[in-house]
C-alpha positions in Angstrom: 0.9 24.8 5.5 -2.3 23.9 3.5 -2.5 22.2 0.0 -6.0 21.4 -2.0 -8.3 23.3 -2.6 -12.0 23.9 -2.7 -13.9 21.2 -0.4 -10.5 19.2 -0.2 -8.3 21.6 1.5 -5.7 19.9 4.3 -2.8 20.9 6.7 0.9 19.3 6.0 2.3 17.9 8.7 5.2 15.6 8.8 6.2 15.7 12.5 3.4 14.4 13.9 5.3 11.1 14.3 6.9 10.5 16.9 9.7 7.7 16.3 13.6 8.4 15.8 14.2 8.5 12.5 16.7 5.9 11.1 19.1 4.9 8.5 16.4 2.2 7.1 14.5 2.8 3.1 10.7 3.0 3.7 8.7 0.3 2.0 5.6 -0.5 3.9 1.7 0.8 3.9 -0.2 2.3 6.4 -3.7 1.5 8.2 -6.3 2.1 11.3 -8.0 1.2 13.7 -11.4 1.5 14.3 -10.4 3.1 17.9 -8.4 5.7 15.2 -5.1 4.4 16.2 -2.3 4.8 13.2 -0.7 1.4 12.2 2.7 1.5 10.9 5.9 0.5 10.1 9.5 0.3 11.0 11.7 1.9 7.9 14.5 -0.7 8.8 12.2 -3.7 9.4 9.7 -5.5 10.0 8.2 -4.0 13.3 4.8 -2.8 13.0 4.4 0.5 14.9 1.0 2.1 16.4 0.4 5.1 17.0 -2.5 7.5 18.2 -3.6 10.2 16.6 -1.0 12.8 18.2 1.6 10.5 17.1 2.9 9.2 20.6 4.0 5.5 20.0 1.5 3.0 21.9 3.2 0.0 20.9 5.9 -2.2 18.3 6.1 -5.6 18.0 8.5 -8.2 15.5 6.5 -9.7 12.4 8.8 -12.6 12.0 8.8 -11.2 9.0 11.4 -9.8 6.5 8.8 -6.3 5.4 5.5 -5.3 6.0 4.9 -3.9 3.1 1.0 -4.4 2.2 -0.9 -3.6 6.2 -4.5 -4.1 5.6 -7.1 -4.2 8.6 -9.9 -6.4 8.9 -12.5 -7.0 11.7 -14.2 -10.3 12.6 -16.6 -11.0 16.0 -15.9 -7.6 16.7 -11.7 -8.1 16.7 -9.5 -6.7 14.6 -7.0 -8.4 12.6 -3.7 -7.9 10.4 -3.4 -9.2 7.3 0.5 -8.2 6.2 1.9 -8.6 2.5 5.7 -9.2 3.1 7.0 -9.1 -0.7 10.5 -11.5 0.7 13.1 -8.9 0.8 14.5 -5.4 2.6 17.0 -2.9 1.0 19.5 -2.5 4.3 22.0 0.6 4.8 24.8 -1.9 5.4 24.4 -2.7 1.4 24.5 0.2 0.0 20.5 -0.1 -0.3 20.3 -3.1 -2.6 19.3 -6.1 -1.7 21.3 -9.1 -0.1 22.7 -10.8 -3.0 22.7 -14.0 -0.5 19.4 -13.4 0.2 16.3 -15.1 -2.0 13.4 -14.2 -2.5 11.1 -15.9 0.2 7.5 -13.4 0.3 4.6 -15.1 3.1 1.5 -13.6 3.4 0.3 -13.7 7.2 -3.0 -12.6 9.3 -2.0 -11.1 13.0 -3.6 -10.1 16.4 -3.1 -5.7 16.7 -0.6 -7.4 19.9 1.3 -9.7 17.2 -0.3 -13.2 17.6 0.2 -14.5 14.0 -3.0 -16.6 14.0 -3.2 -17.7 10.1 -0.6 -18.0 6.8 -1.5 -17.9 3.2 1.5 -19.7 1.1 1.6 -19.7 -2.9 -0.3 -21.3 -4.8 1.4 -24.4 -6.8 1.6 -22.9 -9.7 2.7 -23.2 -13.4 4.3 -19.9 -13.5 6.1 -20.1 -10.0 7.9 -22.4 -12.5 9.6 -19.3 -13.5 8.3 -16.4 -11.7 9.5 -15.3 -8.3 7.4 -15.2 -5.7 6.7 -11.8 -4.2 3.4 -10.9 -2.6 2.7 -6.7 -2.4 -0.9 -6.2 -1.2 -4.2 -7.9 0.5 -7.7 -7.5 0.6 -10.5 -9.4 2.2 -14.3 -9.8 0.9 -15.3 -8.8 4.8 -18.9 -11.2 6.1 -19.7 -7.8 8.1 -19.6 -5.6 4.8 -21.8 -8.9 3.1 -18.9 -11.3 2.2 -18.0 -14.5 2.0 -14.6 -14.0 3.4 -12.3 -14.8 0.4 -8.4 -13.5 1.2 -7.2 -11.7 -1.9 -3.3 -11.6 -2.9 -1.6 -9.3 -5.7 1.7 -10.7 -6.2 3.1 -7.5 -7.6 6.9 -7.9 -7.8 6.7 -11.5 -9.0 4.3 -13.3 -11.3 1.7 -9.8 -12.4 -0.8 -12.3 -11.1 -3.7 -12.2 -8.0 -4.4 -15.1 -6.4 -7.9 -15.7 -5.0 -8.6 -17.8 -1.5 -11.8 -19.0 0.9 -11.8 -17.3 4.5 -10.3 -20.8 5.5 -6.8 -20.3 3.2 -7.8 -22.9 0.4 -6.6 -21.5 -2.6 -9.6 -20.6 -5.5 -8.4 -18.7 -8.5 -6.2 -16.9 -10.0 -6.5 -13.6 -12.6 -4.0 -11.9 -14.2 -5.4 -9.0 -16.7 -6.4 -10.7 -19.2 -9.7 -11.7 -18.5 -10.9 -8.6 -20.2 -9.5 -5.8 -23.1 -7.1 -4.5 -21.3 -4.6 -6.9 -21.1 -1.7 -8.3 -18.4 -0.9 -6.5 -15.3 1.9 -5.4 -15.2 3.1 -4.2 -11.1 -0.2 -5.0 -10.1 0.6 -3.2 -6.4 -1.8 -2.6 -4.4 -5.5 -4.5 -4.3 -9.0 -2.9 -2.3 -12.5 -3.6 -2.1 -14.7 -0.9 -1.9 -17.6 -1.0 -0.8 -19.1 2.5 -1.1 -21.8 1.0 -3.7 -24.0 -1.4 -3.2 -22.3 -3.4 -5.8 -18.8 -3.7 -4.0 -15.2 -4.2 -6.2 -12.1 -5.2 -6.4 -10.3 -2.3 -7.1 -6.9 -3.2 -8.9 -3.4 -0.9 -8.5 -2.4 -1.6 -12.0 0.9 0.8 -10.9 3.1 0.2 -14.2 0.4 0.4 -17.3 -0.7 3.9 -15.0 -4.6 2.7 -14.6 -6.6 1.2 -12.2 -8.1 -2.5 -13.1 -12.1 -3.2 -11.6 -13.5 -6.6 -11.0 -16.4 -8.2 -9.8 -15.8 -10.6 -6.4 -15.9 -13.7 -8.1 -12.6 -12.6 -10.2 -14.7 -10.7 -13.2 -13.5 -7.9 -15.5 -15.6 -5.1 -15.6 -13.5 -1.8 -16.1 -10.8 0.1 -16.6 -9.5 3.5 -15.9 -7.0 6.1 -15.4 -4.8 6.0 -18.7 -5.4 9.6 -19.3 -4.6 10.6 -15.8 -2.5 8.5 -14.0 1.0 8.0 -13.5 1.8 5.5 -11.1 -2.0 4.3 -8.8 0.0 2.6 -5.4 -2.6 2.6 -3.6 -6.6 3.3 -1.9 -7.9 4.9 0.5 -12.0 5.7 0.9 -14.7 7.9 3.0 -17.5 8.8 2.6 -17.9 9.3 -1.8 -14.6 9.8 -2.3 -11.4 6.9 -2.9 -7.9 8.7 -2.2 -5.5 7.0 -4.5 -1.3 7.1 -3.7 0.5 7.7 -6.8 4.5 6.3 -6.4 5.2 9.6 -8.3 4.7 11.7 -6.9 1.1 12.8 -5.8 -2.3 11.9 -4.6 -5.4 11.9 -6.3 -8.8 12.1 -4.9 -11.5 10.4 -6.9 -15.0 11.1 -7.5 -17.9 8.0 -6.9 -18.0 7.7 -10.6 -14.1 7.2 -10.7 -13.3 10.6 -11.5 -10.7 12.7 -10.9 -11.7 16.3 -8.8 -8.5 17.1 -7.1 -4.2 16.6 -6.8 -2.8 16.7 -3.6 0.9 17.7 -2.9 1.7 17.2 -7.0 5.6 16.9 -7.8 6.4 14.8 -11.1 9.0 16.2 -11.3 11.0 14.9 -8.5 10.4 11.0 -10.1 12.8 11.8 -12.8 16.1 12.4 -10.9 18.9 10.1 -10.7 18.7 8.2 -7.4 14.5 8.4 -7.0 13.2 8.1 -4.4 16.6 9.2 -2.9 19.8 10.7 -4.8 23.0 9.5 -5.8 26.8 10.7 -4.4 29.2 11.7 -6.9 30.2 8.6 -7.0 26.8 6.7 -7.6 25.7 5.5 -4.1 22.6 6.2 -3.0 22.5 8.5 -0.5 19.1 10.1 1.6 17.2 12.8 -0.7 18.3 16.4 0.1 14.9 17.3 -2.2 12.0 17.0 0.4 9.6 19.6 0.6 6.9 20.5 2.9 3.3 20.1 1.2 5.2 18.1 -1.8 5.1 14.2 -1.7 8.4 12.7 -2.8 7.1 9.0 -3.5 4.0 8.3 -1.3 3.0 4.5 -0.9 0.3 3.4 1.0 -2.2 5.5 3.0 -5.2 6.1 5.4 -8.4 7.9 6.5 -9.4 8.0 9.7 -12.9 9.1 10.2 -12.1 12.9 10.5 -11.3 12.7 7.2 -7.8 13.1 7.9 -5.0 11.0 5.2 -1.3 9.6 6.3 0.8 8.9 4.0 3.9 6.4 4.1 6.4 7.2 1.5 8.4 5.2 0.2 12.4 6.2 1.0 16.0 6.3 3.3 14.6 7.3 6.4 10.7 7.1 5.4 8.4 10.4 5.8 5.2 10.1 7.5 2.7 12.6 6.4 -0.5 13.4 8.2 -3.1 15.7 5.4 -5.6 17.6 8.9 -8.9 18.2 6.7 -10.2 21.7 7.2 
């Protein structure tokens, strides 16, 4: 099946990844190594899985975290590392896909080698907001030195304080932004954060999801602009290739933007599915959460994380019971 049009036509493939299905609720990101391997996560636990382009599972290792929600790859001194944002909780089948009531939010951010060695941790900043708010980080962005940056680490507390914290490359806290720096206003679920290096002036893109927009800052934390209120539903993640940016929308499509942040194509649009009771799953007659019966090839359900390879193929991880790893093959 093909989706898209004009210069953006893709073949839909949702069976490319050779991994057994589980009853876990998928809630993770994706990234791609320099060699083209795809890094994902098990649906049931925070186990990193690495696939080749054909979907063969090459390796897996346990992070020791609750959830590998946001997965970001960086390169330092010719070696690749993963930054993982753990939002601190995981839904499980044995408790009806609710969060365990005896569990507490214990979000964390950690850095790993591609083989699973844990090399650095970022701690929650000691700020007054955490006297009344939980800490539940969702994504990480690094101002990489290979692109001329200073190594700063940006952590978005998307499920907690709706703030974004900045650290230096050694993990020392620098500052916090919350959306009130500009006229757009406070973030509401700043779900993902991304440093766009396509232009000479590198910028910080923030998926202000529950506000249905993207806010853009410079790399010193100064507000620059906001866009997308007129066309976004729920921006959740970013990926770029050449001059295009692809934005995953949880409700329920991809949006391709040009270099000037203008939408040029929607892919797999299926917004109506997000209005179904129990979405991204379904409810049975007793109101229990059950796997979705509404998944269709060519139509998205709940795009959560995404990545683009050097051949312009797009990989998408959806947020739902059993997960769905989709590959859009560029034609």
